[in-house]
C-alpha positions in Angstrom: 0.0 0.0 0.0 1.3 3.5 -0.9 2.5 5.4 2.1 1.1 8.9 2.5 3.6 11.4 3.9 3.1 15.1 4.9 6.1 17.2 4.0 6.6 20.7 5.2 9.5 23.2 5.4 9.2 26.4 7.6 12.6 27.7 8.5 13.8 30.7 10.4 16.8 31.4 12.7 15.6 34.2 15.1 17.9 36.8 16.6 15.8 38.1 19.5 18.1 41.1 19.9 17.2 42.3 16.3 14.5 44.9 16.2 13.5 44.0 12.6 10.5 41.6 13.0 10.3 38.7 10.5 6.9 39.0 8.7 5.2 37.1 5.9 6.8 39.3 3.3 10.3 38.2 4.5 9.5 34.6 3.8 7.8 35.2 0.5 10.7 37.6 -0.5 13.4 35.0 0.0 11.7 31.8 -1.2 8.2 30.4 -0.7 6.7 27.5 -2.6 3.3 26.0 -2.1 1.5 22.7 -3.0 2.8 21.2 -6.2 5.3 24.0 -6.7 7.3 22.7 -3.7 8.8 19.7 -5.5 9.0 21.4 -8.9 11.1 24.2 -7.4 13.3 22.2 -4.9 13.4 18.6 -5.9 16.7 19.0 -7.8 18.5 21.4 -5.5 20.8 21.1 -2.5 18.0 21.4 0.0 16.5 19.1 2.5 13.3 18.9 0.5 15.3 17.4 -2.3 16.7 14.8 0.0 13.2 13.9 1.2 12.0 13.7 -2.4 15.0 11.4 -3.4 13.8 8.7 -0.9 10.1 9.3 -1.6 10.5 8.8 -5.3 12.4 5.6 -4.7 9.7 4.3 -2.3 6.7 5.5 -4.3 5.4 7.5 -1.4 2.6 10.0 -1.9 3.8 13.4 -0.7 1.5 16.1 0.4 3.5 19.4 0.3 1.6 22.4 1.7 4.6 24.8 1.9 8.3 25.2 1.8 9.7 28.5 2.9 12.7 30.2 4.4 13.4 33.8 5.5 16.8 35.4 6.2 17.5 35.4 10.0 16.2 38.4 11.8 13.9 39.4 14.6 11.0 37.3 16.0 8.5 35.8 13.6 5.2 37.6 13.6 1.9 36.0 14.3 0.6 36.6 10.8 3.7 34.9 9.4 3.1 32.0 11.6 -0.5 31.8 10.5 0.5 32.0 6.9 2.9 29.1 7.0 2.6 27.1 10.3 -1.1 27.1 10.1 -0.9 26.0 6.4 0.9 22.9 7.5 -1.5 22.3 10.3 -4.5 22.7 8.1 -3.1 20.1 5.7 -2.7 17.7 8.7 -6.3 18.3 9.5 -7.8 18.1 6.0 -5.6 16.0 3.8 -5.0 13.0 6.0 -4.7 10.2 7.0 -0.9 10.1 7.0 1.6 7.4 7.7 4.4 9.8 8.4 5.5 13.4 8.6 8.7 14.9 7.2 9.6 18.4 8.5 12.5 20.6 7.5 12.9 23.1 10.4 15.7 25.3 11.6 15.4 24.7 15.3 15.9 28.3 16.3 12.6 29.9 15.4 11.2 32.3 18.1 7.8 33.8 17.7 6.7 37.3 18.8 5.5 36.0 22.2 8.9 34.5 22.9 7.9 30.9 22.4 9.7 28.2 20.3 8.1 28.2 16.9 9.6 24.8 15.9 8.6 23.0 19.0 5.1 24.4 18.7 4.7 23.2 15.1 5.8 19.6 16.0 3.7 19.6 19.1 0.5 20.8 17.4 1.0 18.4 14.5 1.2 15.5 16.9 -1.9 16.6 18.7 -3.8 16.7 15.3 -2.5 13.4 13.9 -2.2 11.3 17.0 0.4 8.8 17.8 0.2 6.6 14.6 2.3 8.7 12.1 6.1 8.5 12.4 7.6 12.0 12.7 11.1 12.8 11.2 12.5 16.3 11.7 15.6 17.8 10.2 17.3 20.8 11.8 20.0 23.3 11.2 23.3 22.6 13.0 22.6 25.9 14.9 19.3 24.7 16.4 18.5 25.8 20.0 16.8 22.5 20.4 14.2 22.1 23.1 14.6 18.5 24.5 10.8 18.3 24.8 10.5 18.1 20.9 11.6 14.5 21.3 8.4 13.8 23.0 6.6 14.4 19.7 9.1 13.6 17.0 10.6 10.1 16.6 13.6 11.1 14.5 15.4 14.4 15.0 18.7 14.9 13.2 20.8 17.9 12.0 23.3 19.0 9.4 26.8 17.8 10.1 28.6 20.6 8.2 29.1 24.3 8.7 29.1 25.8 6.0 25.9 23.7 5.5 26.8 21.8 2.4 24.9 18.6 3.4 21.3 19.9 3.4 20.2 17.4 0.7 22.1 14.6 2.4 20.5 15.4 5.7 17.0 15.1 4.1 18.1 11.8 2.7 19.3 10.6 6.1 16.0 11.5 7.8 13.8 10.0 5.0 16.0 6.9 5.0 15.5 6.3 8.6 11.8 6.9 8.2 11.8 4.3 5.4 13.3 1.8 7.8 10.6 2.5 10.4 7.7 2.3 7.8 9.1 -1.1 6.7 9.2 -2.6 10.2 6.0 -1.7 12.1 5.6 -1.5 15.0 9.4 -0.8 15.5 9.9 2.9 16.2 13.0 5.0 16.6 13.2 7.4 19.5 15.4 10.5 20.0 17.2 11.5 23.2 18.4 15.1 23.7 21.0 16.4 26.1 22.4 19.9 26.5 25.5 21.3 28.3 25.2 24.6 30.1 26.7 26.7 27.3 25.6 29.5 25.0 27.3 28.1 21.9 30.3 26.1 20.7 33.5 27.9 19.8 33.2 29.7 16.4 29.6 28.5 16.1 30.8 25.0 15.6 32.5 25.5 12.2 33.3 22.1 10.9 36.5 22.9 8.9 38.7 23.0 12.0 38.9 21.9 15.6 37.3 21.5 18.0 34.2 20.6 15.9 36.2 18.2 13.7 37.2 16.1 16.7 33.7 16.2 18.2 32.1 15.1 14.9 34.6 12.3 14.6 33.9 11.1 18.1 30.1 11.2 17.4 30.6 9.1 14.2 32.7 6.6 16.0 30.1 6.1 18.7 27.4 5.7 16.0 29.3 2.9 14.3 30.0 1.2 17.7 26.4 0.5 18.5 24.0 -1.1 16.0 21.0 0.3 17.8 22.2 3.9 17.5 20.9 5.2 14.2 22.2 8.8 14.2 24.1 11.2 16.5 23.8 15.0 15.7 25.8 17.7 17.4 24.1 21.1 17.4 26.3 24.2 18.1 23.3 26.3 19.2 22.6 29.9 18.2 23.9 32.5 20.6 21.9 35.5 19.6 18.6 34.4 21.1 17.5 35.1 24.6 15.4 31.9 25.1 15.3 29.1 27.7 16.3 26.5 25.1 19.5 28.3 24.0 22.7 26.4 23.5 24.5 23.3 22.1 22.8 19.9 22.2 23.4 16.3 21.4 20.5 14.3 19.8 20.8 10.6 19.6 18.3 8.6 17.5 18.1 5.0 18.7 16.1 1.8 18.5 15.2 0.8 22.1 18.6 1.7 23.5 17.8 4.5 25.8 20.5 3.7 28.3 23.2 3.6 25.7 21.9 6.8 24.1 22.1 8.5 27.5 25.6 7.4 28.0 26.6 8.7 24.5 24.9 12.0 25.0 26.5 12.5 28.3 29.9 11.7 26.9 29.5 14.1 24.0 28.1 16.9 26.3 31.2 16.6 28.4 33.4 16.7 25.4 31.7 19.9 24.3 32.1 21.4 27.7 35.8 20.5 27.8 36.3 22.5 24.5 34.3 25.5 25.6 37.3 27.8 25.5 39.1 26.3 22.5 41.3 28.7 20.5 39.5 30.6 17.8 40.7 32.2 14.6 42.0 35.8 14.9 39.5 38.6 14.3 40.7 42.0 13.1 39.4 45.5 13.7 38.1 47.3 10.6 41.3 49.4 10.6 43.5 46.3 10.7 41.4 44.8 7.9 41.8 48.0 5.8 45.6 47.9 6.3 45.7 44.3 5.2 43.6 45.1 2.1 45.9 48.0 1.2 48.9 45.8 1.4 47.4 42.9 -0.6 48.9 42.6 -4.1 47.0 40.0 -6.1 48.7 38.4 -9.0 46.9 37.3 -12.2 46.0 33.9 -10.8 46.0 34.5 -7.1 42.4 35.4 -6.5 41.0 38.1 -4.1 41.7 38.6 -0.4 38.4 38.0 1.3 37.4 40.0 4.3 34.5 38.6 6.3 32.7 41.0 8.7 31.3 38.3 11.1 29.6 40.9 13.2 27.2 42.2 10.6 26.2 38.8 9.1 22.5 38.8 8.1 22.7 35.0 8.4 23.0 35.6 12.2 20.1 38.1 12.2 22.3 41.2 12.1 21.1 44.3 10.2 23.6 44.0 7.4 24.0 47.8 7.2 26.9 48.5 9.5 29.4 50.9 8.0 32.5 50.6 10.1 34.4 48.3 7.7 33.3 50.2 4.6 34.4 53.4 6.2 37.8 52.0 7.0 38.3 50.6 3.5 37.3 54.0 1.9 39.8 55.7 4.1 42.7 53.3 3.6 42.0 50.1 1.9 43.0 50.9 -1.6 41.1 50.3 -4.8 39.6 47.3 -6.8 37.5 46.3 -3.8 34.0 44.7 -3.8 31.9 45.2 -0.8 28.5 43.7 0.1 25.8 43.0 0.5 24.7 46.1 2.3 21.1 46.3 3.3 19.7 49.8 2.5 16.3 50.0 0.7 16.3 53.8 0.8 19.6 54.0 -1.1 18.4 51.5 -3.7 15.4 53.6 -4.3 17.6 56.7 -4.6 19.9 54.9 -7.1 16.9 53.8 -9.1 15.7 57.4 -9.3 19.2 58.6 -10.3 19.5 56.0 -13.0 22.4 53.9 -14.3 25.6 55.8 -15.1 24.7 58.8 -12.9 26.2 60.1 -9.7 24.2 60.9 -6.6 24.6 62.0 -3.0 23.7 59.3 -0.4 23.4 58.7 3.3 24.5 55.1 3.0 24.0 52.3 5.6 23.8 52.6 9.4 20.1 53.2 9.5 18.9 50.3 11.6 20.9 51.0 14.8 24.1 53.1 14.5 25.2 51.7 17.9 25.9 48.4 16.1 28.5 49.1 13.5 28.4 52.8 12.8 26.3 55.7 11.5 25.3 56.4 7.9 28.1 57.5 5.6 27.6 60.7 3.7 29.1 60.3 0.3 28.7 60.4 -3.5 28.3 57.2 -5.6 28.0 56.4 -9.2 25.3 53.9 -10.2 26.9 51.1 -12.1 24.1 48.6 -12.2 20.5 48.2 -11.2 18.9 44.8 -10.8 15.9 42.9 -9.4 18.0 40.9 -6.9 17.1 37.5 -8.1 19.7 34.8 -8.5 20.1 31.1 -8.5 22.8 29.7 -6.1 25.7 28.0 -7.9 27.9 27.1 -5.0 27.9 24.0 -2.8 25.4 25.5 -0.4 21.9 25.7 -1.7 23.0 24.9 -5.3 20.1 25.3 -7.6 17.9 27.2 -5.1 16.4 30.5 -6.4 16.6 33.4 -4.0 16.0 37.1 -4.0 17.9 40.0 -2.4 15.2 42.3 -3.5 15.8 45.3 -5.9 19.5 46.0 -5.8 22.1 48.6 -6.9 25.8 48.2 -7.6 27.4 51.5 -6.7 31.0 52.8 -7.2 32.4 54.9 -4.4 36.0 55.9 -5.2 37.8 52.5 -5.7 35.1 50.4 -4.1 32.1 48.7 -5.7 29.3 48.3 -3.2 26.3 46.0 -3.7 23.2 47.5 -1.9 20.1 45.4 -1.5 16.5 45.8 -0.5 16.4 42.6 1.5 19.1 41.7 4.1 20.8 38.8 2.3 24.0 37.0 3.2 26.5 37.0 0.3 27.3 33.3 0.7 27.2 32.7 -3.0 29.1 34.2 -5.9 25.9 34.7 -7.9 24.5 37.4 -5.7 27.3 39.6 -7.2 27.4 38.1 -10.6 23.7 38.7 -11.1 24.5 42.4 -10.5 27.2 42.6 -13.2 30.4 42.1 -11.1 32.5 39.0 -10.7 34.1 38.6 -7.2 36.8 36.4 -8.6 38.1 39.3 -10.8 38.5 41.7 -7.8 41.5 42.4 -5.7 39.7 42.4 -2.4 36.2 41.2 -1.5 34.6 42.3 1.7 31.5 40.3 2.8 29.0 40.4 5.6 29.2 36.6 6.5 30.5 34.4 9.3 31.3 31.0 7.8 28.9 30.1 5.0 30.8 32.2 2.5 33.8 29.8 2.7 31.9 27.1 0.6 31.8 29.3 -2.5 34.6 31.9 -1.8 37.5 29.7 -0.4 38.2 28.1 -3.7 38.7 31.5 -5.4 40.4 33.3 -2.5 44.1 34.0 -2.0 43.4 34.5 1.7 40.6 34.9 4.2 40.6 37.3 7.2 37.8 37.7 9.8 36.7 41.2 10.9 34.6 42.5 13.8 32.9 45.7 12.6 30.8 46.0 15.8 27.6 44.8 14.3 24.8 43.0 16.2 26.3 39.6 15.6 29.7 40.5 17.1 31.2 37.6 19.1 31.4 40.0 22.1 28.4 38.7 23.8 28.9 41.0 26.8 27.3 43.7 24.8 23.9 41.8 25.0 21.6 41.4 27.9 20.2 37.9 28.5 17.2 37.6 30.8 15.6 34.2 29.8 18.5 31.8 29.5 19.0 29.2 32.2 21.8 30.2 34.6 24.6 29.6 35.3 25.7 29.3 31.7 29.1 29.6 29.9 30.5 32.2 29.1 28.1 34.5 31.0 28.9 33.0 34.4 32.0 31.5 36.1 32.2 27.7 35.9 
């Protein structure tokens, strides 16, 4: 008999310190597909939905796909946005059943306007509607702030194992593959156990291209292979820019009737996380130091650009993406042949459109969201080099094939610097965000990005070097600038051990 599976994707990483609420428009502006369009848009991309579809096609499952949507990280998700997408999935559960299983692609760090966990709410309400019969499989981002109580309602909970997240599709396959095993062996059911150490996050957000995360992941893999009843172990780094009770790293262990072994494994890995809580991190420069490095960089014909990554103003962490400290330093002393972006400033895009391509205009650029985080607006003159609609298709390892939008955009030239200005806050993790706006990052001497780690998947292969910068934005690693009221205490690094 054909298995009927409810498939939904509703993803947001919420920075509760960000004053820019995430509304329905933010989801629809980035990507939003409904009903039959879900699979036609995502089935051949590097996305969890594609991984779900790979297994579903092979098994002949009937998929019901009410919605797949994602919004750039930002402030809390509004109630109308929840109603538009969360309720759409719940309505399908009520009206399109019965179902043998549920596949959900969530982030794991969604916070609603009322401060509650949006991911846990969706799983809990789905279980209340569908009852205990369907098997639930949930995929999460590696930066989930996972509420252990989600395991009361979801049988299978697993996460990406890479940062940059280049295994989205594979994660979908893993989850659907475990679901396939459960559907083939009723009444055998997997369960998930979750444990959390008392930490805000792992060093460097758990980047998986260096220690300590490399070692932690290897340890988790070895433990998985050691016990046949252990189906998956996921390590979540947590998301530090959220003042929520469920904050912090976690270990989730998917098992078949091996709760005691799962507990031992989770406790072992939580201790390993704790032991690495103060591991060495890559050096981070000031904007002035970064500008000096840019000025001294001499790129040969085949060397590739020097990449500067302002980790503090990364919209992928919910920062405003309009801080000006690094741009100001580069204008003052970084030299020429520099590409900077993407800077979020809808007002400046409108002004550039009014001026027209090829013309020069006076601008108050950037710094409009909160000058306390990364600097005030810059008063300057800029030449409009290109105007675009902001649409592009990712070509790099992360989200390859996924269509996205940065909103109406303008490429401006300010002295020796080209600045990409966008209407939507969008992380420049893919080369195509620039190429779609008539500039090739690989041809520039220096590229300055607002990104923490994801950019490495696409930019490391073309870069002659990479330097990290703290421009004072909302996502600065200096957590002492933020006030946490709702997190469990004591917690590292806010409190002494």
